[in-house]
Structure formats: structure tokens, C-alpha cells
N, C-alpha and C positions, 0 to 999 in steps of 0.2 A: 585919952578918948579916942575913938574913931566915928565919925559921923559923916553923913551923908544926906545935904539939907538938913530935914528936922528930926531925921531917922538915925538912933545908935545902932552903929552897927557893932556885930561880935568882935569881941578885943582879939579873936584867933583869926580873922579873916587876914589873907596874906595880898600885898601888894608886889605882885610876882616880876613885874618888870622895871622896880625902883631903882635899881641900877644896871638897865639895859639902854639908858639913854643920852646922849651927847648933846649938851647945850650948843654946838657949831655945827653950821651947815658948812659943806665944801664943794665947790665942784671944779673940775680940770680940764682943759682943752689944752692940744697943742698947735703950735704955729707949724707954718708949713715948712719951717726950718728943723722942727721936731724939739723944740725948746716948748715945756711946758708953760702953762699959763694956769694960775691958780685962784680961786675965787674963793672967800672965806668971810664967814658973818656969824655973828652971836646969834642964838635962837632965844627970843625972850620968853614965848609961851610956845604951846604946840606940843607938850611933852605927856605922852601917851601915860594913860595909870589905868592898869587892869588889875583888877581885885578880883580874887578867888578864894570861892568856900571850897576847900578842897575835901573830899570824903577821908573821915577817920581824924580830921582837925577841925573843920568847922562846917555845923550844920546851920541853916536858914529854916526861921519858921515860916507856917505861911504867911501870917501876916506881913513880915519882912518882905517876902518876895513880891506880894501884892502891892505894897509901897513903893518898892524899887521900880516893878513896872509901871504902876501909875507915873513915877516921875519920868521915865524913859520915853512915855507916851505924849511929853509935852515938848511939840516942836521947837526948838529953838531955846530952848530953857538952860539958865545957867544956873549951879546950884554950889554951895559951899562944901567942900571936903575937909575934914578936920583930921588929920593924921597925927596923933599924941600932939606936940605942940608946933606943929607946922599946919597952915592953913592955904586952900589952893580954891580955885573960881574953875569947876568945870563943867563940861557938856557929855551927852552921852557919844561914843562914836559912831553914829548910826552910817557913817561914810565905811566903815569895815562891820557889814554886818554879819551876824547878829549882834547890837549893841549888848543884850543880855542873852543869856541861855541858862537855865535850871533846870535840875534833872531831881526826881523824888528819889530820896536814899535807898525807897522800895517802892515797888506798884502800890498806888493807892495809900500812900504815906505822907503826911503832913510836913516833914523835914526834906531840906532841899540842900543839894551841893550847886555849886554854878561860878559864872563866870558874869562880872559887871566889867565893860569897856568903856573907859572915860579919857578924856584929854583935855589938857589944863589950857584956859583961853584967858 
């Protein structure tokens, strides 16, 4: 099951950046003598989660799009994301606008493709 808040998502929706995140942050600098200095820290939260309803794979109906729009309109809200056997607490990535973007598959149609940008908190 795939669920955002109380909304059940289509099983065919894709988590496009699932394998594009590293749980480690690292910074480097050099001393005046040229020796590298490294700082490394595990990242506990902040993982980006991008869900995509791609054309030809997943279409979202108007009720689902409206429910996601209503969730995204709640400033500072945290939602549970259930992705099969895993669960996360997420917020919409409003700091990377647009946090949600939907396009009708055909003008004046009630089925949509689109992107939902979340991050783990």
C-alpha cells in the first residue's frame, strides 16, 4: 500500500529519487599547507522524496489531485507517508517550488499526471 496522510495513492505511482540520496554529509577544506581537512556526519532526516505520476504509467483523478492540493496548502503540516512496508513523516518541499505540479492528460480532462515533492522530517 502507498498512502500519504489518509489518502491512498495509486500503486503505480513512482518514487523517482529513491536511490539518489546519500545518508552522509561531507565538507572539505584545505589547510594553508595544502592538506585536506574532512568533516563527515550522518544525516538522520531530510531525505527528499519525489513521487511521480508519469504519463502512460499513473493517472491521478481529480479528487486525488484536490486532496493533495489541500494537504500542500497546510503550512508546516507533517504527514505520514506509507510506502509498502516502510513509513516516513514528511512535509511538502515548499522551499523547492513548486511543491506539487499537475497537468491534465488532455485539456479539460479529469485525469492528471504530475509531481509531488516531499522530504522526510
